[in-house]
C-alpha positions in Angstrom: 61.0 48.5 163.4 62.3 47.8 167.1 61.4 50.5 169.5 62.6 48.9 172.7 64.8 51.3 174.9 68.5 50.3 174.8 71.4 51.2 176.9 72.5 54.9 176.5 75.8 56.2 177.6 75.5 59.3 180.1 72.0 60.1 179.2 69.9 59.3 182.1 66.2 59.9 182.3 65.7 63.8 182.0 62.2 64.6 183.5 61.5 65.3 186.9 62.7 63.0 189.8 59.9 60.3 190.4 59.6 57.8 192.8 59.7 53.9 192.1 56.7 52.7 190.4 56.5 50.4 193.4 55.9 53.2 196.0 52.4 53.1 197.2 51.9 56.8 197.1 52.8 57.0 193.7 49.4 57.5 191.7 48.4 55.2 188.7 48.1 57.1 185.4 44.7 58.4 184.5 43.9 55.9 182.1 45.8 52.9 180.9 45.5 51.1 177.8 46.6 47.4 178.0 50.0 47.1 176.4 53.0 44.9 176.7 55.7 46.0 179.1 58.7 47.7 177.9 62.3 47.5 178.9 63.6 50.4 180.6 66.9 52.4 180.3 69.7 51.5 182.5 69.9 54.3 185.2 66.6 55.5 184.5 63.6 55.1 187.0 61.5 51.9 186.7 58.4 53.9 185.6 60.2 55.7 183.0 58.3 53.8 180.2 55.0 54.6 181.9 55.8 58.3 181.8 56.7 58.4 177.9 57.1 56.4 174.8 60.7 55.5 173.5 60.7 58.0 170.8 59.7 60.6 173.4 62.8 59.9 175.4 64.5 62.9 174.7 61.3 65.2 174.9 61.7 65.4 178.7 62.9 68.6 180.2 65.2 69.0 183.1 63.9 70.7 186.1 67.1 72.5 186.3 66.3 73.8 182.7 63.0 74.5 183.5 63.9 76.8 186.3 66.4 78.7 184.3 64.0 79.4 181.5 61.3 80.5 184.1 64.0 82.8 185.8 65.2 84.2 182.7 61.7 85.0 181.3 60.5 86.6 184.5 63.8 88.8 184.9 63.4 90.2 181.4 59.5 90.3 182.4 60.2 92.6 185.5 62.2 95.0 183.4 59.5 95.4 180.9 56.8 96.3 183.2 56.8 100.1 183.3 53.2 101.0 183.8 50.9 101.7 186.8 48.2 99.1 187.5 46.8 99.4 191.2 47.7 101.6 194.1 48.4 98.4 196.4 51.4 97.5 194.6 53.3 100.5 195.8 51.1 101.7 199.0 50.5 98.4 200.7 54.0 97.0 200.1 56.8 99.2 199.0 55.7 102.4 201.1 55.4 100.4 204.1 58.9 98.5 203.5 60.2 102.0 202.7 59.2 103.4 205.8 60.4 100.5 207.9 63.9 100.6 206.7 64.7 104.3 205.8 62.3 105.9 208.4 60.0 108.1 206.2 57.1 106.7 204.1 53.4 107.1 204.1 50.9 104.7 205.9 47.4 104.6 204.4 44.4 104.3 206.6 44.4 100.5 206.3 47.5 100.3 208.5 45.9 102.9 211.0 43.0 100.3 211.4 45.3 97.0 211.6 43.7 95.6 208.5 47.1 94.7 206.9 49.8 92.3 208.0 53.6 93.3 208.0 54.7 89.9 206.8 54.6 90.6 202.9 56.0 94.3 203.2 58.8 92.8 205.3 60.2 90.7 202.4 60.8 94.1 200.4 61.9 95.7 203.7 64.6 92.9 203.7 65.4 93.8 200.0 65.7 97.5 200.6 67.9 96.8 203.5 70.4 94.9 201.5 70.4 97.8 198.9 71.1 100.2 201.8 74.1 98.0 203.1 75.7 97.9 199.6 74.9 101.5 198.7 72.7 100.7 195.9 69.7 102.3 197.0 69.8 104.8 194.1 66.9 105.7 191.9 67.3 103.0 189.4 67.6 100.0 192.0 64.7 101.6 194.1 62.3 101.6 191.2 63.2 98.4 189.2 64.5 96.4 192.0 61.4 95.4 194.0 60.0 93.9 190.7 63.4 92.2 189.7 63.0 90.7 193.5 59.4 89.7 192.9 60.1 88.1 189.6 62.4 85.5 191.4 59.3 84.4 193.3 57.1 84.4 189.9 59.5 82.2 188.5 59.2 79.7 191.4 55.5 79.8 190.8 56.0 78.9 187.2 58.4 76.0 188.1 55.8 74.5 190.3 52.8 74.7 188.0 55.1 72.8 185.5 55.9 70.1 188.2 52.2 70.0 189.2 51.2 69.6 185.6 53.9 67.1 185.0 52.4 64.9 188.0 48.7 65.3 186.9 49.1 64.9 183.2 52.8 64.0 182.0 55.5 65.7 180.2 53.6 67.1 177.1 51.0 68.6 179.1 53.5 70.1 181.5 55.3 71.7 178.7 52.4 73.1 177.2 50.9 74.4 180.7 54.4 76.1 181.1 54.0 77.7 177.6 50.6 79.1 178.5 51.7 80.2 181.9 54.6 82.3 180.3 52.8 83.7 177.4 49.4 84.6 179.1 49.1 88.4 178.9 47.9 88.9 182.3 50.5 86.9 183.9 53.1 88.9 182.2 51.5 92.3 183.1 50.9 91.5 186.8 53.1 88.6 188.1 56.3 90.8 188.6 54.6 93.5 190.6 54.7 93.5 194.2 51.2 93.0 195.0 50.5 90.3 198.1 48.1 88.7 195.3 51.2 87.7 193.5 53.0 86.1 196.3 49.8 84.5 197.3 49.4 83.0 193.9 53.1 81.4 194.0 52.2 80.0 197.6 48.9 78.6 196.3 50.7 77.0 193.2 53.4 75.4 195.6 50.8 74.3 198.2 48.8 72.5 195.3 51.9 70.5 194.0 52.6 69.3 197.6 48.8 68.8 198.5 47.3 67.4 195.2 46.5 64.7 194.3 45.7 63.3 197.6 47.6 59.9 196.9 50.8 61.7 197.0 50.7 63.9 200.3 52.2 60.9 202.6 55.6 61.2 200.7 58.3 62.4 202.7 60.2 65.7 201.7 63.0 65.7 204.1 61.8 65.9 207.8 58.0 66.5 206.5 55.8 65.0 204.4 54.3 66.4 201.3 51.0 67.3 202.8 52.7 69.2 205.7 54.6 71.2 203.0 51.4 71.9 201.4 49.8 73.1 204.4 52.6 75.3 205.5 52.7 77.0 202.0 48.8 77.3 202.3 49.1 79.0 205.6 51.6 81.4 204.4 49.2 82.3 201.4 46.5 83.0 204.1 49.0 85.2 206.3 49.5 87.1 202.9 45.8 87.3 202.0 43.2 86.3 204.4 40.8 85.8 201.7 43.0 82.8 200.4 41.3 80.8 203.1 38.5 80.3 200.6 40.9 78.3 198.5 42.3 76.0 201.3 38.7 75.6 202.7 37.9 73.6 199.6 41.1 71.7 199.4 41.2 70.9 203.2 37.6 69.5 203.1 38.1 67.6 200.0 41.2 65.9 201.6 39.3 65.4 204.6 36.6 63.5 203.0 39.3 61.1 201.2 42.0 60.6 203.8 41.6 57.5 206.0 43.1 59.0 209.2 41.1 62.1 209.7 42.3 62.4 213.3 45.8 62.6 212.1 45.2 65.1 209.3 43.5 67.4 211.7 45.2 67.1 214.9 48.8 66.5 213.6 48.9 68.4 210.5 46.3 71.2 209.9 45.8 72.4 213.7 49.7 72.6 214.6 50.6 74.1 211.3 47.8 76.5 211.3 48.7 77.6 214.7 52.3 78.2 213.8 51.4 80.2 210.8 48.8 82.3 212.8 51.6 82.7 216.0 54.2 83.8 213.2 51.7 86.5 211.8 50.6 87.7 215.3 54.2 88.1 216.6 55.3 89.8 213.7 52.4 92.2 213.6 53.0 92.8 217.4 56.5 93.8 217.1 55.7 96.2 214.0 52.5 97.8 215.4 53.8 98.2 218.8 50.7 96.4 220.3 48.7 93.5 220.1 47.0 93.6 216.5 45.0 90.9 215.2 44.8 91.4 211.6 42.7 88.5 210.7 40.0 89.6 213.1 40.1 93.2 211.7 40.2 92.1 208.1 37.2 89.8 208.5 35.0 92.5 210.3 35.9 95.2 208.1 35.3 93.1 204.5 32.5 90.7 205.9 30.6 92.3 208.8 30.4 95.7 207.4 30.1 97.5 204.0 33.7 98.8 204.1 35.0 96.5 201.5 32.4 98.4 199.1 34.2 101.7 199.6 36.1 101.4 196.3 33.3 100.5 194.2 31.0 97.4 193.6 30.4 95.1 190.5 27.5 93.0 189.6 27.5 89.3 191.0 28.4 87.7 187.7 31.5 90.1 186.9 34.1 87.3 187.8 32.3 85.0 185.3 31.5 87.5 182.5 34.7 89.8 182.7 37.2 88.9 185.3 38.4 85.3 184.3 37.6 85.7 180.6 39.7 89.1 180.4 42.7 87.3 182.2 42.6 83.9 180.3 41.7 85.9 177.3 42.2 83.4 174.1 43.3 80.7 176.6 39.7 80.3 177.9 38.3 78.0 175.3 41.2 75.6 175.7 40.7 75.9 179.5 37.3 74.9 179.2 38.2 72.0 177.1 40.9 71.0 179.2 38.7 70.9 182.3 36.1 68.8 180.5 38.7 66.1 178.8 40.9 65.9 181.8 38.0 64.6 184.0 39.8 66.5 187.1 36.5 67.6 188.7 37.7 68.4 192.0 40.3 70.7 190.6 37.8 72.3 188.0 35.5 72.6 191.1 38.0 74.7 192.7 38.2 77.0 190.1 34.3 77.4 190.3 34.2 77.5 193.9 36.6 80.5 194.1 34.8 82.5 191.5 31.3 81.5 193.2 32.5 82.8 196.7 34.2 86.0 195.5 31.2 86.8 193.2 29.2 87.2 196.7 31.4 90.0 197.6 30.6 93.5 196.3 33.9 94.8 195.5 35.7 92.8 192.8 39.0 93.3 191.0 40.8 91.0 188.5 43.9 90.3 191.1 41.6 89.0 193.7 41.2 85.9 191.6 44.8 85.6 190.4 45.7 82.4 192.2 43.5 80.3 190.1 44.8 81.6 186.6 47.7 79.3 186.8 45.2 76.4 187.3 43.1 77.6 184.4 46.2 77.9 182.3 47.2 74.3 183.3 44.0 72.9 181.9 44.6 74.9 178.7 48.0 73.2 178.4 46.3 69.9 178.8 43.8 70.7 176.2 46.5 71.5 173.7 48.5 68.3 174.6 45.2 66.4 173.9 44.8 68.2 170.7 48.5 67.3 169.8 48.3 63.5 170.5 45.0 63.5 168.6 46.4 64.9 165.4 49.4 62.9 165.8 47.2 59.6 165.3 44.6 61.1 162.8 44.8 59.0 159.7 47.2 56.2 161.3 46.9 52.7 160.7 48.6 52.0 164.0 46.1 53.6 166.5 46.6 51.4 169.7 43.4 49.6 170.7 41.0 51.4 172.9 42.7 54.5 172.2 40.7 57.5 173.5 41.9 60.8 171.6 41.0 63.2 174.4 42.9 61.5 177.0 46.5 61.5 177.5 48.0 57.9 177.4 51.6 56.8 178.1 52.7 54.9 174.9 54.3 52.0 176.6 54.5 49.6 173.5 56.4 51.6 171.3 55.6 54.3 168.7 54.4 54.4 165.3 56.6 55.4 162.6 53.7 58.1 161.9 54.1 59.7 165.2 56.8 62.4 165.3 58.5 63.6 168.4 56.8 66.2 170.4 56.2 69.8 169.4 58.5 71.1 171.9 61.3 68.5 171.3 61.3 69.6 167.7 61.3 73.3 168.6 64.3 73.0 171.1 66.1 70.7 169.0 65.6 72.5 165.9 65.3 69.5 163.8 62.6 70.0 161.5 61.3 68.2 159.4 62.5 64.9 161.3 63.8 61.9 159.3 60.6 59.6 159.1 58.0 62.3 159.9 55.0 61.4 157.7 52.3 63.6 156.0 50.2 63.1 159.1 53.0 64.7 161.1 53.3 67.6 158.8 49.5 68.0 159.2 49.8 68.0 162.8 52.8 70.7 162.8 50.4 72.9 160.7 47.7 72.6 163.2 49.8 73.0 166.3 51.5 75.9 164.6 48.4 77.5 164.1 47.3 77.4 167.8 50.7 78.3 169.0 50.7 81.2 166.7 46.9 82.2 167.4 47.9 82.3 171.3 51.2 84.4 170.7 49.7 86.9 168.3 46.7 87.6 170.6 48.5 87.5 174.0 52.0 89.3 173.4 50.6 92.6 171.9 48.2 92.9 174.8 51.1 92.1 177.2 53.5 94.3 175.7 50.9 97.3 175.5 49.7 97.1 179.0 53.4 96.6 180.4 54.9 99.2 178.4 52.5 101.9 177.3 49.1 101.8 179.0 49.1 104.2 182.2 53.0 104.7 182.2 52.8 108.3 183.0 52.3 107.5 186.9 55.5 105.7 186.8 57.6 107.9 184.6 56.9 111.1 186.5 58.2 109.4 189.6 61.3 108.5 187.9 61.6 112.0 186.7 61.0 113.6 190.2 63.3 111.3 191.9 66.4 112.2 189.7 65.3 115.9 190.2 65.1 115.5 193.9 68.2 113.8 194.2 69.9 116.7 192.3 68.3 119.2 194.9 66.0 120.9 192.6 62.6 119.7 194.2 61.5 121.2 197.5 58.0 120.3 198.0 55.6 118.3 195.7 51.7 118.5 195.5 49.7 115.7 193.7 46.5 117.1 192.3 45.4 113.6 191.1 43.0 110.8 192.4 44.4 109.4 195.5 47.4 107.1 195.4 47.6 107.5 191.6 51.3 107.5 191.7 53.9 105.7 193.7 55.2 107.8 196.5 58.4 107.9 198.6 59.4 104.4 197.8 60.2 105.7 194.3 61.4 109.1 195.0 63.5 108.0 197.8 64.4 111.5 199.1 62.6 112.9 202.3 60.9 116.0 201.2 57.6 117.2 201.9 54.9 115.9 199.8 51.1 116.0 199.8 48.4 114.1 197.9 44.4 114.3 198.1 43.3 112.2 200.9 40.5 109.5 200.0 40.1 107.6 203.4 36.8 106.3 204.1 35.0 107.5 207.3 31.8 106.5 209.2 30.8 110.3 209.5 27.3 110.8 207.9 27.6 112.9 204.7 31.5 112.7 204.8 33.0 114.0 201.6 37.0 113.1 201.1 39.5 115.7 199.9 39.7 114.2 196.5 36.0 114.6 196.0 35.9 118.1 197.4 38.6 119.1 195.2 36.9 117.9 192.2 33.7 119.7 192.9 35.6 123.2 193.4 39.4 122.9 192.7 40.7 126.4 192.5 38.7 127.4 195.8 39.9 124.1 197.3 43.4 125.0 196.8 43.4 128.4 198.1 41.7 127.2 201.1 44.4 124.6 201.5 47.0 127.3 201.7 45.2 130.0 203.2 47.2 131.8 206.1 50.4 129.7 205.4 52.2 132.4 203.3 53.4 132.0 199.6 56.7 130.2 200.9 54.3 127.2 201.7 53.4 126.7 198.0 54.8 123.6 196.5 57.8 124.1 194.1 56.2 121.2 191.9 52.6 120.4 191.1 51.9 117.0 189.3 48.3 116.9 187.7 46.6 114.9 184.8 45.9 116.8 181.6 42.1 116.3 182.0 42.3 118.8 185.0 44.6 121.5 183.5 42.2 123.9 182.3 40.1 123.4 185.8 43.1 124.8 187.6 44.7 127.2 185.1 43.8 130.2 186.9 45.6 129.1 190.2 48.7 128.0 188.2 48.8 131.3 186.4 48.3 133.5 189.4 50.8 131.8 191.4 53.6 131.7 188.3 53.6 128.2 187.6 55.0 126.9 184.2 54.7 123.5 182.7 58.1 121.7 183.0 57.5 118.1 181.9 54.5 116.1 180.0 54.6 112.4 180.0 52.2 110.1 178.2 49.8 108.1 180.2 47.2 106.4 178.3 45.0 106.3 174.9 41.8 105.5 176.4 39.8 106.2 179.8 40.0 103.5 182.2 37.3 104.3 185.1 36.9 107.9 184.7 37.6 110.7 182.1 40.6 110.2 179.7 43.9 111.1 181.4 46.1 111.0 178.6 49.2 112.9 180.1 50.7 113.5 183.5 51.9 117.3 183.6 54.5 118.5 186.1 54.2 122.4 186.9 57.0 124.2 188.6 56.8 127.5 190.3 59.0 130.1 188.7 62.1 130.8 190.9 61.8 134.5 190.5 58.5 134.4 192.3 59.2 135.1 195.8 55.6 136.4 196.6 52.5 135.2 195.4 51.1 137.4 192.4 47.4 136.5 193.4 47.6 134.7 196.8 46.3 137.5 199.2 44.0 139.3 196.8 41.8 136.1 196.1 
C-alpha cells in the first residue's frame, strides 16, 4: 500500500503554524528513528511529515478550533461554578474593584498595610465600568459576570498549554494534554474564579510557551523575540503574585546556564523588562494608594521576614507532596509521574519539584498557591496517555519500525502500517468508528484507551460538579437573595454572624446599605483576640455589648449565620423578635470547623419598633 502524501485540494496542513524545518531555532524531535524521507503535501510546511504520519494527517486540530473549544468549555464552566471556595476570590479582587468603580466596598487589612497590588483588581474594575456604562450592573451580571470574564483568560491558558505540549511532544500528546486540562476536577472548580492565582497560572503557561524550550527563544514574534514575550508574561505573573518569582528564578537560571550570550540575556532582556514591569506596578499602586507604596517589599517583609503569613494556619512541611498536588491532580497523578519519567524532560519535571519544595518551606499552605504548576502536571499526564496510545497501537504488529521505543513519541515519517488506526481524537471527532481497515490490534487499543478515558471522566466530573454546584453553595446563594431583596428596598442593615469573610460582600450585593461582619484582622498586640473569636466564646453577651447604648433602631434588619450557631444565639434572636426567613443549603460535611450545613437568614419583625429585651438585659 502506498502511503506517500499526494496533492490535496484546499486542505492545507491544519496543525499549529510552524517555522520551516530549515529554521535554526526549530528544535529537533526528541528522538528520531532513521526512516526514508516522505514527500510533503503541496502548500503544507516542509516539516509536516516530521510532525505526523500520512494516515495521521487529518488528526491535526486547527488552532482556531482549539480556541473555540476552550472558550466554549470555560464559559459553560464559569456559569456552573456557584460555590464558595476562599475569601480572596471576592475580598482581594472583586470587592476592591467594586469600591474603585462604584465608590463603596470593603478593603481588608492587607490593603491598609500595602500588601496587595491594584494591578489585578483593576482588570475587574474595567469590567465593572463597562457594565455601568451599559447599564448592565444588575444582580445577575454583578454575580456571574466576573467569572464569565475570568473564563476568557482561563481559555487562553488552555490554548497555550495545548501549544506548549504541541511544541514539545507533537499533536497526539497536545490533544491528550488539552483533554487532561479541561477535564481535571480542580481546574474546573478553580480556574473560572477571580483569584490572582488563576491569572498567575494563565500568564505562567503563556510565558513557558514563549520561553521553553531554550532553542526556540530567539524566534521573532512581531517586534519582540519569543524570549522577550516570555519574560514580559513572567514579569506580569510576578506583579499578580510576587511568589511567582519562585518559578521564574528556576526558569531564568536554567536559561542563563544554556544561553551562549549571557550578557545580552541579562542586560537586554531580563533587566529592562523586569524594570518595566516593576515600574508599571509601582506607578499603578502610587495612583491607587495615593502615596508611594512598594508592595513587593511589604509582601516580602510580611510573609518571609515575619510570622505574619502563618496567621491563617500552618501545615506540615510535606503537605504539598502528600495532599496538595495529589488532591489537585487526583486520578491524573499516576499518569503525570509516568509522563515525567518517559518524556525525559528533566528540567520541566524539576520545575514542578522545585516549586513544591520551596513552597513546602512556608508554614501557611493552600491548594491554589501551587495552581501554576498544575497545567504542567496535566501536560505530562497527556504525554503519558499519548505514549500508551502509541504503545497499544503497535502491540502485536509485525510492522514495528526498527529501533522503535514504545515509551517515546516518534514521528512516523516512513508511512503507517495497516494495523495502525487514526488517532483516538480523530476518530472521536469524525464519528467514524470502526474505521475501514482497522485491525483487531486497533480494536484492542480502543478498549484500553476507552478504559483510561472513561476512568478519568468518571472520577473527575463528579468531583468537579459536586464542588462547583453543591459544596459550600450557601455563602453565594444567600448573597444573591440579599441582593434581590436590597434592590427591592426590603433590606436596611445586615449583620453577618459568621467566620470573617465567609460570604461575598458589596461586590455581590451592589447596594450601598450598612453591613457588618466579625473582624478577624491580625494584630501585633500581645494577647490580642479578634472579634470573631470573642464572639465564638460568648456570643450573646458579645452581641449586646456590640449594640449597647445605640438603641433598638440600630439593630440590623437581617442577620445571617450558619445553623451550627443558631442555638447559641437563640435567646438574642427571640428577645429581639427575629424570625427565620430563609434557609440555604451549604455543605454535607465539615471543612475546617464544625459542620455548617445551612446558611440562615433572620429578619426582624416589622412590628418591633422597640426592643423587647434590649434594655432589661
